N, C-alpha and C positions, 0 to 999 in steps of 0.2 A: 097925822103921823105918816102913813103910807097911802098912796093912791094906786089903784089898779083899774084897768079897763078890760072887761070880759065880753066876749060875744058867745052867747049860748043859743043854739037853734035860730040863728039869725037876729036875735035880740041883743042890743048893746046895753051893758051895765057899767056904771061908774061906781066903783067901790072905794071907800076910804075907811081905813082902820083908825078909829079915834083913840082907843086905849086898849091895852092888852096886858093881862096878867096870867097867872098860872091856871085859874079856873074860869075866867070870863073874858069876853071881849065886847067892846062897843064899836059897832060898825055902822056906816051909812051907805045905803045902796040907792042910787038915783035920787038923793035928797031925803030918803026916809031912814030914820035911825032905828037900829035893832040892838038888843042886848042878847048876846050869844053865850051859852054855857059851853065851855070846852070840855070834851071828854078826854079819856086817856089816849095817848098816842098808840096806834096799832103797831106792834113790833113786826118788822119784816123778817121773815126767815132768811138766814144767811146760808149760802152754799158753803159747805165745809171745804177747806182747802187741804189738798194733799201735799204734805211736805215730806220729801224723801231726804234722808240724811245718809251720808256715806258711812258704812260700818267701820267702827274703830278696831274691831277684832275680825280677822278674816274668817269666813264661814268654815265650819269643820267639814271635811270631805265625807261623803256617805260611806258607811261601813260596807265592806265587800259582802256579797251574798254567799260566796263560798268560803266561809271561815271555818277553822277547825272546831271540832266538838260536836255537840248535839244541835240539830236544826229542827225546828218545829214547823209543821205544816198546819196552818190555821184556816178556819172557815172564812172566806172573804165576805160572805153575806149569810143571813139566816136561811135555813132550809132543812131538807130531809136527805139523809144519806140513802142513795138508791143502789150504789155499787161500790165495793172496795176491790181494787185490782191488784193488791200486793198482800204479802204475808210477812210475818216477822222473819228476819234473817235474809230476806230477798234483796239482791242488789238492784238499784233503780237508776234509770237514765233521766236526763232533764226533759226529754220529749215524751216521756211515758206518763199518761194520766194515772194517778194513784187512787183517786176517789172521784166518784160522780155525785154531785150534789144537785138536788132538784130545788129550785127557788123560783117562785112566781110562775109555775108551770113550764119552766125551762130547765133543761139538763145542762149543768156546768161541769166541765172537766177541770179537776184541780191537779196542777203539776207541781213537782218539787222544785225548790230553789237551788238545790245543790245535789251533786252526786253523792251516793252513800248506800248504806245498808239500813233497811227498816229495823228499828230497835223495838218499837211498840206501836200498836194500833189502839187508839183510845176510844174508838166509836165502832158501832155495828150497823149493819144494814137496817134501815127503818128508824134510826135515831134522829131526833130533831135537834139541830144545833143552832146556836146563835153566832153572830159575827164575832170573830176573834177566838172562838173555842178551838182548842188544840185537837187535831184529828189524828196526826201521825207524828212520831218522833223518828228522826233519821240521825245515824251516827256515821 
């Protein structure tokens, strides 16, 4: 059927495949016949291909941070409130830290996203908060 010549570790082998089916093969190596059972083919993992398509709908622009109405200041990560620097009715600036949150033994200053007046403070010093919990409402 097919003939091959192999050199393995300096030794030459003449191999002839006499018959081949799904489960077995009969081969001859240097004049000696062998019956070989064939196992299952080992699948090779294929590298996934990244296919990028152009969007059919243009992406929506991000919403502005300074929109009218109520703005919520939320906890960016879990932690403990160690200071509140504002009071209800107080006007706040963008560069003014309104809350100090301790997380992983570090103090994190939380700043407002928009100018306004503090409407409600929903936490107290010593409270433990989770990421996304509302800390302060600004109007």
